[in-house]
VOPAGU-2260 file (C-alpha; in pm, 1 decimal, decimal comma):
REM VOPAGU-2260
SITE   aa  ch    i         X         Y         Z
SITE  UNK   A    0    2227,7    1677,1    2306,5
SITE  UNK   A    1    2438,9    1543,7    2595,0
SITE  UNK   A    2    2155,2    1319,7    2715,2
SITE  UNK   A    3    2113,3    1183,7    2366,5
SITE  UNK   A    4    2486,3    1112,5    2347,3
SITE  UNK   A    5    2486,4     936,5    2685,7
SITE  UNK   A    6    2188,6     725,5    2579,5
SITE  UNK   A    7    2372,4     628,8    2263,8
SITE  UNK   A    8    2686,4     535,8    2459,0
SITE  UNK   A    9    2479,2     328,8    2702,4
SITE  UNK   A   10    2313,2     142,3    2416,4
SITE  UNK   A   11    2653,0      78,2    2258,6
SITE  UNK   A   12    2788,6     -57,5    2586,8
SITE  UNK   A   13    2485,9    -286,5    2620,4
SITE  UNK   A   14    2531,3    -402,8    2263,2
SITE  UNK   A   15    2899,0    -480,8    2319,2
SITE  UNK   A   16    2813,3    -670,7    2638,8
SITE  UNK   A   17    2549,6    -874,4    2453,5
SITE  UNK   A   18    2789,2    -944,5    2170,3
SITE  UNK   A   19    3047,1   -1075,2    2416,7
SITE  UNK   A   20    2785,9   -1307,9    2565,2
SITE  UNK   A   21    2678,8   -1416,7    2220,7
SITE  UNK   A   22    3039,8   -1489,6    2128,9
SITE  UNK   A   23    3049,8   -1744,2    2411,6
SITE  UNK   A   24    2717,7   -1903,5    2320,8
SITE  UNK   A   25    2636,9   -2223,3    2136,0
SITE  UNK   A   26    2601,1   -2200,0    1756,6
SITE  UNK   A   27    2233,4   -2296,7    1776,7
SITE  UNK   A   28    2165,0   -1983,8    1980,8
SITE  UNK   A   29    2345,6   -1772,7    1722,0
SITE  UNK   A   30    2166,8   -1947,1    1436,5
SITE  UNK   A   31    1827,1   -1889,1    1597,8
SITE  UNK   A   32    1900,9   -1520,5    1649,6
SITE  UNK   A   33    2005,8   -1481,3    1286,6
SITE  UNK   A   34    1690,5   -1655,4    1167,5
SITE  UNK   A   35    1467,6   -1418,5    1370,3
SITE  UNK   A   36    1692,5   -1117,5    1303,9
SITE  UNK   A   37    1664,8   -1048,7    1674,3
SITE  UNK   A   38    1844,4   -1135,4    1996,7
SITE  UNK   A   39    1623,5   -1194,5    2297,8
SITE  UNK   A   40    1704,1   -1202,2    2668,2
SITE  UNK   A   41    1612,2   -1569,8    2661,1
SITE  UNK   A   42    1886,8   -1628,5    2405,7
SITE  UNK   A   43    2140,7   -1468,8    2637,4
SITE  UNK   A   44    2021,3   -1674,1    2932,8
SITE  UNK   A   45    2078,2   -1985,3    2723,8
SITE  UNK   A   46    2431,1   -1899,2    2618,4
SITE  UNK   A   47    2662,5   -2188,6    2684,6
SITE  UNK   A   48    2377,1   -2426,3    2756,7
SITE  UNK   A   49    2472,8   -2661,7    2478,6
SITE  UNK   A   50    2815,1   -2764,7    2367,4
SITE  UNK   A   51    2974,9   -2616,5    2680,1
SITE  UNK   A   52    2800,3   -2808,9    2949,2
SITE  UNK   A   53    2510,0   -2687,3    3156,3
SITE  UNK   A   54    2554,1   -2483,9    3471,7
SITE  UNK   A   55    2277,1   -2698,5    3620,9
SITE  UNK   A   56    2482,8   -3018,8    3586,4
SITE  UNK   A   57    2546,1   -3178,8    3924,1
SITE  UNK   A   58    2896,3   -3279,5    4032,2
SITE  UNK   A   59    2983,3   -3647,2    4013,0
SITE  UNK   A   60    3001,9   -3663,7    4392,9
SITE  UNK   A   61    2629,2   -3582,0    4405,9
SITE  UNK   A   62    2506,8   -3841,0    4154,9
SITE  UNK   A   63    2494,6   -4222,1    4179,4
SITE  UNK   A   64    2676,6   -4478,2    3966,3
SITE  UNK   A   65    3018,9   -4480,7    3797,2
SITE  UNK   A   66    3183,3   -4647,4    4096,8
SITE  UNK   A   67    3483,4   -4772,5    3899,0
SITE  UNK   A   68    3567,8   -4423,9    3766,8
SITE  UNK   A   69    3537,9   -4231,6    4092,6
SITE  UNK   A   70    3889,8   -4301,1    4225,4
SITE  UNK   A   71    4036,9   -4156,9    3903,8
SITE  UNK   A   72    3813,8   -3849,0    3928,2
SITE  UNK   A   73    3908,2   -3791,4    4292,5
SITE  UNK   A   74    4277,9   -3816,0    4208,6
SITE  UNK   A   75    4232,5   -3583,7    3909,9
SITE  UNK   A   76    4050,8   -3327,4    4125,0
SITE  UNK   A   77    4336,8   -3327,7    4378,9
SITE  UNK   A   78    4597,3   -3298,2    4104,7
SITE  UNK   A   79    4404,9   -3015,8    3940,4
SITE  UNK   A   80    4404,3   -2819,1    4264,8
SITE  UNK   A   81    4779,2   -2874,2    4301,7
SITE  UNK   A   82    4831,7   -2765,5    3939,8
SITE  UNK   A   83    4631,5   -2447,5    3994,6
SITE  UNK   A   84    4838,0   -2379,0    4307,3
SITE  UNK   A   85    5162,4   -2429,3    4112,5
SITE  UNK   A   86    5262,7   -2744,7    4297,7
SITE  UNK   A   87    5233,5   -2966,5    3986,4
SITE  UNK   A   88    5309,4   -2923,9    3619,8
SITE  UNK   A   89    5048,1   -3031,6    3365,2
SITE  UNK   A   90    5271,8   -3316,1    3247,6
SITE  UNK   A   91    5238,3   -3471,1    3596,0
SITE  UNK   A   92    4858,4   -3507,8    3559,0
SITE  UNK   A   93    4669,3   -3796,1    3395,3
SITE  UNK   A   94    4452,8   -3580,4    3171,5
SITE  UNK   A   95    4288,2   -3829,1    2935,2
SITE  UNK   A   96    4032,0   -4108,6    2973,7
SITE  UNK   A   97    3820,3   -4324,6    2745,1
SITE  UNK   A   98    3474,9   -4447,9    2849,0
SITE  UNK   A   99    3375,8   -4780,5    2694,5
SITE  UNK   A  100    3024,8   -4920,2    2713,7
SITE  UNK   A  101    2694,0   -4979,2    2537,3
SITE  UNK   A  102    2457,6   -4691,4    2450,5
SITE  UNK   A  103    2252,2   -4550,4    2735,8
SITE  UNK   A  104    2496,2   -4628,4    3016,4
SITE  UNK   A  105    2553,1   -4260,2    3094,8
SITE  UNK   A  106    2883,7   -4183,5    2924,5
SITE  UNK   A  107    2768,6   -3840,0    2805,7
SITE  UNK   A  108    2609,7   -3767,6    3143,8
SITE  UNK   A  109    2940,6   -3856,1    3308,4
SITE  UNK   A  110    3118,5   -3588,6    3105,1
SITE  UNK   A  111    2887,0   -3317,9    3242,3
SITE  UNK   A  112    2919,4   -3452,1    3596,3
SITE  UNK   A  113    3298,9   -3463,0    3567,1
SITE  UNK   A  114    3320,6   -3101,7    3449,1
SITE  UNK   A  115    3088,8   -2992,2    3731,6
SITE  UNK   A  116    3294,0   -3189,1    3984,2
SITE  UNK   A  117    3616,8   -3025,9    3868,2
SITE  UNK   A  118    3454,0   -2683,0    3840,4
SITE  UNK   A  119    3566,2   -2632,0    3479,8
SITE  UNK   A  120    3376,7   -2571,1    3151,7
SITE  UNK   A  121    3268,1   -2862,5    2932,6
SITE  UNK   A  122    3330,3   -2849,8    2559,3
SITE  UNK   A  123    3115,0   -3131,3    2423,7
SITE  UNK   A  124    3126,6   -3260,5    2068,0
SITE  UNK   A  125    3125,2   -3585,0    1870,3
SITE  UNK   A  126    3287,1   -3735,0    1565,4
SITE  UNK   A  127    2942,9   -3734,5    1402,0
SITE  UNK   A  128    2916,6   -3358,1    1458,5
SITE  UNK   A  129    3256,6   -3308,7    1296,8
SITE  UNK   A  130    3150,1   -3519,8     999,7
SITE  UNK   A  131    2826,7   -3322,3     958,9
SITE  UNK   A  132    3006,4   -2990,1     956,1
SITE  UNK   A  133    2981,6   -2779,2     641,3
SITE  UNK   A  134    2923,8   -2991,2     332,9
SITE  UNK   A  135    3069,3   -3300,4     497,0
SITE  UNK   A  136    3390,5   -3304,5     294,9
SITE  UNK   A  137    3725,6   -3398,2     445,9
SITE  UNK   A  138    3829,7   -3035,5     478,0
SITE  UNK   A  139    3510,0   -2948,4     665,6
SITE  UNK   A  140    3558,9   -3245,7     897,8
SITE  UNK   A  141    3916,6   -3149,0     983,0
SITE  UNK   A  142    3822,7   -2782,6    1028,1
SITE  UNK   A  143    3546,7   -2872,2    1275,2
SITE  UNK   A  144    3781,4   -3102,3    1465,1
SITE  UNK   A  145    4044,0   -2831,2    1496,8
SITE  UNK   A  146    3777,7   -2581,3    1609,3
SITE  UNK   A  147    3674,4   -2804,6    1901,7
SITE  UNK   A  148    4030,9   -2836,7    2024,9
SITE  UNK   A  149    4089,7   -2463,3    1978,3
SITE  UNK   A  150    3780,6   -2386,8    2185,0
SITE  UNK   A  151    3894,8   -2619,6    2465,0
SITE  UNK   A  152    4237,3   -2457,1    2470,6
SITE  UNK   A  153    4081,7   -2109,4    2484,5
SITE  UNK   A  154    3909,6   -2197,2    2813,9
SITE  UNK   A  155    4250,3   -2229,0    2983,7
SITE  UNK   A  156    4111,0   -2526,0    3176,6
SITE  UNK   A  157    3824,9   -2740,2    3042,8
SITE  UNK   A  158    3697,3   -3092,0    2977,7
SITE  UNK   A  159    3689,1   -3170,4    2605,7
SITE  UNK   A  160    3441,4   -3455,0    2552,9
SITE  UNK   A  161    3438,6   -3639,7    2219,6
SITE  UNK   A  162    3148,7   -3879,6    2179,8
SITE  UNK   A  163    3137,5   -4168,8    1928,9
SITE  UNK   A  164    3516,3   -4183,6    1909,5
SITE  UNK   A  165    3494,7   -4503,3    1702,4
SITE  UNK   A  166    3383,6   -4280,9    1413,3
SITE  UNK   A  167    3748,4   -4168,2    1388,5
SITE  UNK   A  168    3817,4   -4498,4    1213,6
SITE  UNK   A  169    4146,7   -4671,1    1148,1
SITE  UNK   A  170    4432,0   -4604,7     908,0
SITE  UNK   A  171    4420,2   -4874,6     642,2
SITE  UNK   A  172    4652,0   -4990,2     367,6
SITE  UNK   A  173    4377,9   -4985,0     105,3
SITE  UNK   A  174    4008,6   -4943,7      39,1
SITE  UNK   A  175    3797,6   -4662,3     -96,9
SITE  UNK   A  176    3790,2   -4473,1     236,4
SITE  UNK   A  177    4159,5   -4520,3     320,1
SITE  UNK   A  178    4263,4   -4164,8     225,3
SITE  UNK   A  179    3977,8   -4003,6     421,8
SITE  UNK   A  180    4023,1   -4217,2     735,1
SITE  UNK   A  181    4401,9   -4180,5     735,7
SITE  UNK   A  182    4376,8   -3801,2     721,6
SITE  UNK   A  183    4114,5   -3793,5     998,1
SITE  UNK   A  184    4320,5   -4017,6    1226,4
SITE  UNK   A  185    4641,9   -3826,4    1154,4
SITE  UNK   A  186    4472,5   -3493,8    1232,1
SITE  UNK   A  187    4338,6   -3630,0    1560,3
SITE  UNK   A  188    4684,2   -3761,7    1651,4
SITE  UNK   A  189    4836,9   -3422,8    1573,9
SITE  UNK   A  190    4583,3   -3237,8    1787,8
SITE  UNK   A  191    4608,3   -3473,7    2082,9
SITE  UNK   A  192    4988,4   -3471,6    2070,4
SITE  UNK   A  193    4958,1   -3098,9    2127,3
SITE  UNK   A  194    4762,0   -3156,0    2448,7
SITE  UNK   A  195    5080,7   -3268,2    2620,8
SITE  UNK   A  196    5212,9   -2915,3    2591,2
SITE  UNK   A  197    4884,5   -2729,8    2639,3
SITE  UNK   A  198    4792,0   -2684,9    3003,2
SITE  UNK   A  199    4440,5   -2739,1    3127,3
SITE  UNK   A  200    4274,6   -2954,9    2858,9
SITE  UNK   A  201    4128,2   -3278,1    3001,4
SITE  UNK   A  202    4049,3   -3511,4    2712,4
SITE  UNK   A  203    3750,7   -3742,7    2761,0
SITE  UNK   A  204    3598,4   -3965,4    2492,8
SITE  UNK   A  205    3334,1   -4236,7    2469,2
SITE  UNK   A  206    3281,5   -4539,6    2247,3
SITE  UNK   A  207    3089,6   -4865,5    2232,1
SITE  UNK   A  208    3315,9   -5011,7    1961,6
SITE  UNK   A  209    3671,3   -5002,3    2090,9
SITE  UNK   A  210    3794,1   -5238,6    1819,3
SITE  UNK   A  211    3711,2   -4984,8    1545,6
SITE  UNK   A  212    3953,7   -4722,2    1678,3
SITE  UNK   A  213    4306,8   -4690,5    1545,4
SITE  UNK   A  214    4553,2   -4824,4    1809,9
SITE  UNK   A  215    4762,3   -4505,9    1792,6
SITE  UNK   A  216    4461,4   -4306,0    1912,8
SITE  UNK   A  217    4436,8   -4521,9    2224,9
SITE  UNK   A  218    4794,5   -4513,9    2343,1
SITE  UNK   A  219    4913,2   -4341,6    2661,5
SITE  UNK   A  220    4960,4   -3968,7    2627,9
SITE  UNK   A  221    4612,2   -3932,6    2481,5
SITE  UNK   A  222    4384,3   -4158,3    2682,6
SITE  UNK   A  223    4570,8   -4250,4    2997,4
SITE  UNK   A  224    4287,9   -4459,1    3137,9
SITE  UNK   A  225    4022,9   -4685,1    2985,6
SITE  UNK   A  226    3704,2   -4735,1    3189,2
SITE  UNK   A  227    3429,3   -4983,0    3107,1
SITE  UNK   A  228    3091,9   -4829,4    3195,7
SITE  UNK   A  229    2861,8   -5119,8    3274,2
SITE  UNK   A  230    2493,4   -5136,1    3351,7
SITE  UNK   A  231    2410,6   -5022,2    3706,6
SITE  UNK   A  232    2383,0   -5284,3    3979,7
SITE  UNK   A  233    2091,1   -5331,2    4222,1
SITE  UNK   A  234    2192,6   -5050,2    4457,5
SITE  UNK   A  235    2277,4   -4812,2    4175,6
SITE  UNK   A  236    1947,8   -4868,9    3992,4
SITE  UNK   A  237    1744,3   -4763,5    4294,2
SITE  UNK   A  238    1979,0   -4473,3    4367,6
SITE  UNK   A  239    1960,6   -4344,0    4009,0
SITE  UNK   A  240    1580,5   -4334,5    4010,2
SITE  UNK   A  241    1577,5   -4170,7    4354,6
SITE  UNK   A  242    1824,8   -3912,4    4223,3
SITE  UNK   A  243    1599,9   -3823,9    3929,5
SITE  UNK   A  244    1309,9   -3788,4    4172,4
SITE  UNK   A  245    1509,2   -3529,7    4368,9
SITE  UNK   A  246    1502,7   -3739,9    4683,0
SITE  UNK   A  247    1121,9   -3745,4    4718,4
SITE  UNK   A  248    1143,1   -4126,6    4739,4
SITE  UNK   A  249    1410,6   -4310,3    4934,7
SITE  UNK   A  250    1617,4   -4557,6    4732,6
SITE  UNK   A  251    1552,4   -4833,4    4986,7
SITE  UNK   A  252    1176,2   -4797,6    4930,8
SITE  UNK   A  253    1200,0   -4884,2    4562,3
SITE  UNK   A  254    1464,9   -5158,5    4572,6
SITE  UNK   A  255    1201,7   -5430,6    4550,8
SITE  UNK   A  256    1065,1   -5276,7    4232,0
SITE  UNK   A  257    1400,3   -5199,9    4069,4
SITE  UNK   A  258    1578,1   -5527,4    4153,1
SITE  UNK   A  259    1412,9   -5691,5    3853,0
SITE  UNK   A  260    1542,6   -5429,6    3607,6
SITE  UNK   A  261    1869,6   -5608,0    3539,7
SITE  UNK   A  262    1899,1   -5487,1    3179,9
SITE  UNK   A  263    1807,0   -5124,5    3249,5
SITE  UNK   A  264    2047,8   -4850,4    3147,8
SITE  UNK   A  265    2068,2   -4515,7    3333,2
SITE  UNK   A  266    1872,8   -4366,4    3041,7
SITE  UNK   A  267    1599,0   -4626,4    3091,4
SITE  UNK   A  268    1585,7   -4548,2    3463,1
SITE  UNK   A  269    1558,5   -4175,7    3395,1
SITE  UNK   A  270    1265,2   -4249,7    3166,1
SITE  UNK   A  271    1097,6   -4448,1    3443,8
SITE  UNK   A  272    1145,6   -4156,6    3681,6
SITE  UNK   A  273     979,0   -3923,1    3430,0
SITE  UNK   A  274     682,2   -4157,6    3398,5
SITE  UNK   A  275     649,6   -4175,2    3776,2
SITE  UNK   A  276     656,7   -3794,8    3807,9
SITE  UNK   A  277     394,6   -3763,7    3536,3
SITE  UNK   A  278     168,4   -4008,1    3720,1
SITE  UNK   A  279     210,8   -3813,1    4042,4
SITE  UNK   A  280     128,0   -3483,3    3869,2
SITE  UNK   A  281    -192,9   -3628,8    3729,4
SITE  UNK   A  282    -301,5   -3713,9    4084,4
SITE  UNK   A  283    -177,0   -3381,9    4222,7
SITE  UNK   A  284      69,2   -3523,4    4473,8
SITE  UNK   A  285     436,2   -3597,9    4527,2
SITE  UNK   A  286     591,1   -3911,3    4378,1
SITE  UNK   A  287     557,4   -4232,5    4578,7
SITE  UNK   A  288     705,1   -4580,8    4551,4
SITE  UNK   A  289     372,0   -4692,9    4403,3
SITE  UNK   A  290     424,1   -4451,6    4113,4
SITE  UNK   A  291     756,1   -4623,0    4041,8
SITE  UNK   A  292     593,8   -4965,4    4047,2
SITE  UNK   A  293     316,8   -4841,7    3819,6
SITE  UNK   A  294     575,0   -4711,0    3570,5
SITE  UNK   A  295     744,6   -5047,6    3525,4
SITE  UNK   A  296     684,4   -5230,8    3196,3
SITE  UNK   A  297     397,8   -5475,4    3205,3
SITE  UNK   A  298     500,1   -5838,1    3235,6
SITE  UNK   A  299     355,9   -6146,9    3074,2
SITE  UNK   A  300     324,1   -6465,3    3274,0
SITE  UNK   A  301     517,3   -6747,6    3113,1
SITE  UNK   A  302     348,3   -7081,6    3048,4
SITE  UNK   A  303     453,0   -7359,0    3286,7
SITE  UNK   A  304     623,4   -7548,7    3003,7
SITE  UNK   A  305     840,6   -7246,7    2921,9
SITE  UNK   A  306     932,6   -7195,8    3289,1
SITE  UNK   A  307    1033,3   -7561,9    3314,5
SITE  UNK   A  308    1242,1   -7537,8    2997,4
SITE  UNK   A  309    1420,4   -7232,9    3134,9
SITE  UNK   A  310    1485,9   -7419,4    3460,2
SITE  UNK   A  311    1628,1   -7717,9    3270,8
SITE  UNK   A  312    1845,9   -7484,4    3065,5
SITE  UNK   A  313    1992,4   -7308,3    3369,7
SITE  UNK   A  314    2043,1   -7630,0    3565,0
SITE  UNK   A  315    2231,6   -7773,0    3268,2
SITE  UNK   A  316    2477,6   -7487,3    3308,2
SITE  UNK   A  317    2500,7   -7556,3    3681,3
SITE  UNK   A  318    2571,4   -7929,8    3660,2
SITE  UNK   A  319    2835,5   -7899,2    3389,4
SITE  UNK   A  320    3000,1   -7612,0    3580,5
SITE  UNK   A  321    3012,8   -7818,7    3899,5
SITE  UNK   A  322    3153,6   -8117,5    3712,4
SITE  UNK   A  323    3439,0   -7908,7    3570,1
SITE  UNK   A  324    3590,5   -7860,9    3920,2
SITE  UNK   A  325    3706,8   -7519,3    3791,6
SITE  UNK   A  326    3417,3   -7309,5    3918,8
SITE  UNK   A  327    3375,0   -7137,7    4252,4
SITE  UNK   A  328    3040,3   -7016,3    4381,0
SITE  UNK   A  329    2733,6   -7039,4    4153,4
SITE  UNK   A  330    2403,5   -6851,3    4172,0
SITE  UNK   A  331    2109,1   -6949,7    3952,2
SITE  UNK   A  332    1778,5   -6758,5    3929,6
SITE  UNK   A  333    1450,9   -6820,2    3748,0
SITE  UNK   A  334    1175,0   -6581,7    3634,4
SITE  UNK   A  335     814,0   -6678,8    3567,8
SITE  UNK   A  336     734,9   -6368,4    3360,3
SITE  UNK   A  337     896,7   -6150,7    3096,5
SITE  UNK   A  338     859,1   -5786,3    3002,5
SITE  UNK   A  339     616,7   -5712,5    2720,3
SITE  UNK   A  340     809,9   -5404,2    2613,0
SITE  UNK   A  341    1095,6   -5179,2    2707,5
SITE  UNK   A  342    1440,6   -5271,6    2828,4
SITE  UNK   A  343    1380,8   -5560,1    3068,4
SITE  UNK   A  344    1416,9   -5842,8    2815,8
SITE  UNK   A  345    1484,0   -6139,3    3040,2
SITE  UNK   A  346    1508,1   -6486,2    2894,2
SITE  UNK   A  347    1344,2   -6648,3    3195,2
SITE  UNK   A  348    1655,8   -6740,7    3390,1
SITE  UNK   A  349    2023,6   -6668,8    3450,3
SITE  UNK   A  350    2326,2   -6841,4    3599,7
SITE  UNK   A  351    2629,5   -6660,4    3736,5
SITE  UNK   A  352    2954,4   -6826,3    3830,2
SITE  UNK   A  353    3318,7   -6750,7    3897,5
SITE  UNK   A  354    3606,2   -6946,6    3746,1
SITE  UNK   A  355    3875,4   -7035,4    3998,6
SITE  UNK   A  356    4153,3   -6977,9    3743,9
SITE  UNK   A  357    4062,3   -6628,5    3621,8
SITE  UNK   A  358    4399,5   -6450,5    3625,1
SITE  UNK   A  359    4584,9   -6680,8    3384,3
SITE  UNK   A  360    4330,0   -6916,7    3224,5
SITE  UNK   A  361    4459,7   -7246,1    3092,2
SITE  UNK   A  362    4337,8   -7440,4    2790,3
SITE  UNK   A  363    4133,0   -7658,8    3026,1
SITE  UNK   A  364    3969,6   -7346,7    3173,8
SITE  UNK   A  365    3877,2   -7208,6    2832,8
SITE  UNK   A  366    3732,1   -7542,4    2718,0
SITE  UNK   A  367    3532,9   -7563,3    3042,0
SITE  UNK   A  368    3387,7   -7218,1    2978,8
SITE  UNK   A  369    3279,5   -7324,4    2630,9
SITE  UNK   A  370    3125,6   -7645,6    2766,9
SITE  UNK   A  371    2942,4   -7457,0    3042,8
SITE  UNK   A  372    2810,3   -7200,8    2792,9
SITE  UNK   A  373    2670,7   -7472,3    2564,7
SITE  UNK   A  374    2534,3   -7687,7    2848,4
SITE  UNK   A  375    2200,8   -7503,6    2869,1
SITE  UNK   A  376    2107,1   -7590,8    2511,7
SITE  UNK   A  377    2239,9   -7944,8    2560,5
SITE  UNK   A  378    2017,7   -7985,5    2868,0
SITE  UNK   A  379    1710,5   -7879,2    2670,4
SITE  UNK   A  380    1788,1   -8138,3    2405,1
SITE  UNK   A  381    1836,5   -8409,4    2666,0
SITE  UNK   A  382    1511,7   -8338,9    2852,7
SITE  UNK   A  383    1278,8   -8175,5    2599,5
SITE  UNK   A  384    1420,2   -8336,5    2286,2
SITE  UNK   A  385    1506,8   -8008,7    2109,1
SITE  UNK   A  386    1678,6   -7676,0    2169,4
SITE  UNK   A  387    1508,4   -7336,2    2194,4
SITE  UNK   A  388    1653,8   -7000,0    2089,9
SITE  UNK   A  389    1706,3   -6906,9    2455,7
SITE  UNK   A  390    2085,1   -6945,9    2439,8
SITE  UNK   A  391    2142,5   -6771,4    2107,3
SITE  UNK   A  392    2043,1   -6485,0    1882,4
SITE  UNK   A  393    2210,0   -6187,5    2053,2
SITE  UNK   A  394    2551,6   -6063,7    2154,3
SITE  UNK   A  395    2632,1   -6200,7    2497,9
SITE  UNK   A  396    2425,2   -6516,2    2447,6
SITE  UNK   A  397    2557,1   -6860,5    2537,1
SITE  UNK   A  398    2653,2   -6956,0    2185,0
SITE  UNK   A  399    2812,6   -6616,1    2112,9
SITE  UNK   A  400    3024,9   -6649,5    2427,1
SITE  UNK   A  401    3132,9   -7002,6    2332,9
SITE  UNK   A  402    3212,3   -6899,7    1974,3
SITE  UNK   A  403    3424,2   -6603,8    2086,8
SITE  UNK   A  404    3630,0   -6818,0    2325,1
SITE  UNK   A  405    3683,8   -7090,9    2064,2
SITE  UNK   A  406    3787,3   -6829,6    1807,1
SITE  UNK   A  407    4034,0   -6671,6    2049,3
SITE  UNK   A  408    4183,2   -7013,1    2121,9
SITE  UNK   A  409    4253,1   -7077,0    1753,7
SITE  UNK   A  410    4344,5   -6726,0    1635,0
SITE  UNK   A  411    4505,3   -6565,7    1941,4
SITE  UNK   A  412    4623,5   -6828,6    2190,2
SITE  UNK   A  413    4778,7   -7084,4    1954,6
SITE  UNK   A  414    4552,5   -7359,0    2090,7
SITE  UNK   A  415    4427,3   -7486,6    1754,5
SITE  UNK   A  416    4594,9   -7741,2    1530,3
SITE  UNK   A  417    4887,2   -7504,0    1481,4
SITE  UNK   A  418    5070,8   -7304,0    1746,7
SITE  UNK   A  419    5041,4   -6975,4    1561,7
SITE  UNK   A  420    4924,7   -6619,2    1630,6
SITE  UNK   A  421    4676,1   -6472,0    1381,4
SITE  UNK   A  422    4502,5   -6181,9    1556,9
SITE  UNK   A  423    4481,1   -5983,0    1878,8
SITE  UNK   A  424    4221,1   -6135,4    2109,4
SITE  UNK   A  425    4042,3   -5799,0    2138,5
SITE  UNK   A  426    3968,8   -5805,2    1766,3
SITE  UNK   A  427    3778,9   -6131,1    1794,5
SITE  UNK   A  428    3407,1   -6069,0    1757,5
SITE  UNK   A  429    3466,7   -5739,6    1576,1
SITE  UNK   A  430    3496,6   -5670,3    1204,8
SITE  UNK   A  431    3820,2   -5871,0    1170,2
SITE  UNK   A  432    3735,3   -6167,6     940,3
SITE  UNK   A  433    3820,1   -6524,1    1039,6
SITE  UNK   A  434    4035,5   -6694,3     774,1
SITE  UNK   A  435    3811,8   -6956,0     605,2
SITE  UNK   A  436    4062,6   -7235,5     661,9
SITE  UNK   A  437    4036,6   -7185,5    1039,7
SITE  UNK   A  438    3657,4   -7202,2    1062,7
SITE  UNK   A  439    3667,3   -7582,7    1066,0
SITE  UNK   A  440    3895,0   -7579,5    1373,6
SITE  UNK   A  441    3660,7   -7343,0    1559,1
SITE  UNK   A  442    3358,4   -7552,0    1462,6
SITE  UNK   A  443    3533,5   -7869,5    1579,9
SITE  UNK   A  444    3598,0   -7721,0    1926,8
SITE  UNK   A  445    3236,8   -7611,9    1964,1
SITE  UNK   A  446    3099,2   -7944,8    1842,3
SITE  UNK   A  447    3329,7   -8143,7    2071,1
SITE  UNK   A  448    3239,1   -7945,6    2384,5
SITE  UNK   A  449    2866,5   -7951,5    2304,2
SITE  UNK   A  450    2885,0   -8327,1    2259,6
SITE  UNK   A  451    3070,7   -8363,5    2591,4
SITE  UNK   A  452    2809,1   -8154,9    2773,7
SITE  UNK   A  453    2523,9   -8352,3    2619,9
SITE  UNK   A  454    2679,8   -8689,8    2704,6
SITE  UNK   A  455    2738,0   -8586,3    3065,5
SITE  UNK   A  456    2385,3   -8451,0    3109,4
SITE  UNK   A  457    2234,9   -8764,3    2952,3
SITE  UNK   A  458    2402,0   -8967,7    3227,7
SITE  UNK   A  459    2284,0   -8715,3    3488,0
SITE  UNK   A  460    1932,7   -8673,0    3345,2
SITE  UNK   A  461    1754,5   -8775,8    3666,0
SITE  UNK   A  462    1960,5   -8530,6    3871,0
SITE  UNK   A  463    1907,3   -8260,1    3608,4
SITE  UNK   A  464    1528,0   -8298,0    3620,7
SITE  UNK   A  465    1522,4   -8307,8    4000,2
SITE  UNK   A  466    1733,2   -7990,9    4023,3
SITE  UNK   A  467    1515,3   -7816,3    3763,8
SITE  UNK   A  468    1201,4   -7901,0    3961,5
SITE  UNK   A  469    1359,9   -7752,0    4274,4
SITE  UNK   A  470    1450,5   -7434,3    4087,2
SITE  UNK   A  471    1091,3   -7396,1    3959,6
SITE  UNK   A  472     976,4   -7398,2    4321,1
SITE  UNK   A  473    1258,0   -7200,3    4485,7
SITE  UNK   A  474    1332,7   -6954,2    4202,4
SITE  UNK   A  475    1690,1   -6907,2    4332,9
SITE  UNK   A  476    1963,3   -7151,0    4434,5
SITE  UNK   A  477    2325,3   -7114,6    4541,0
SITE  UNK   A  478    2608,1   -7364,9    4505,8
SITE  UNK   A  479    2939,0   -7348,6    4687,4
SITE  UNK   A  480    3272,7   -7510,1    4609,7
SITE  UNK   A  481    3176,1   -7824,0    4804,0
SITE  UNK   A  482    2887,8   -7870,6    4552,8
SITE  UNK   A  483    2623,4   -7832,3    4822,6
SITE  UNK   A  484    2324,2   -7619,6    4737,1
SITE  UNK   A  485    2099,9   -7397,2    4938,2
SITE  UNK   A  486    1776,6   -7234,2    4824,8
């Protein structure tokens, strides 16, 4: 009888222990257990693996990239230690940051690395997850939002990561969604106001559409710092792949292969590393630099006429930039092949330059930037008789850059026909509509600067063609302030 009682007590203790573990687990683990009507040891091993960060996440100090955010993380780590030791109050710590950047640049990965670096739990969610909660009604959305903040507070010290913050929306004066969006924004403001008085919650969020977020959400006290997460540079690309290969290949060995991946995101590079590891497994050996090269997207050789057109386009940018007297050093590069698939969508060439007057641009500087942006298409028309789509069609293209600057001049800087402010410059290019009566002013600026670039390049046609021929041969040229060039 006693043995039976002890066995029963032991089973009860085990059950209580398992229930405590289950209480800390991700909902998907709970949901799976309910569906099977059983709780396995594997379930308990997976508790906390999703939604709370993974124990296998490496600290930021052990992963490459994110160079512009590291000083903030280092300062936060020091402050956190002082707070734990009682030398600082929570109000003395910058405990909020917003990551801004295109998809695939590693914003979500950064959240895990930050939590691991600080040695605190990660509570990870997204606005989309809040919206999908329950039946998707406003009440369900607000309940899910409050639950995430409650969970973060319960950890005593944790990183609360909110992805897709732009889904919060903006409070509007009218419209069919005004009531919903206003309530969502107001709830978020209420919850984040509370973070000032709640010790230990580090608020981190990510977005690729900053202009869609209500300004009150972005003010200090919620997100103290804003960090733009850009694509990795040459050194970072090689280091990221080497990291995902667990150091089996040295970053320096693969630089030659990865230098051409200028448009690759960290997610793209991780995919390349997986392909390389798969290739090595097939051959029953460790990963080599050749596996990396073999994993790169196949490239198609460009016809000579296309290469020449690209050279003319880039050299048009160069000559107009030099003529402006407002540009410092210039680097121009040319490719003779393009990627057939994947992320490396190069147009055939690129020109990089630095404006001398960057801190406080003048009207002359802004007009020069427009003229330089449009000069590539003007050069094609001068030499080949027509323009290609090489300088248009996507965000970040020549014509998009020129249009954005011209629109800012008219709507934000008072540099149109009337000295008047219409909109914040950061709204330009977003959903904010341009008043129809101002479109003609923007079009006039673009047409005038395109015409100026074309007239200049027509006079310099011989020099343009000679420079383009040199670029076809040399593939890379540099120009200094004294206008001298070196291959």
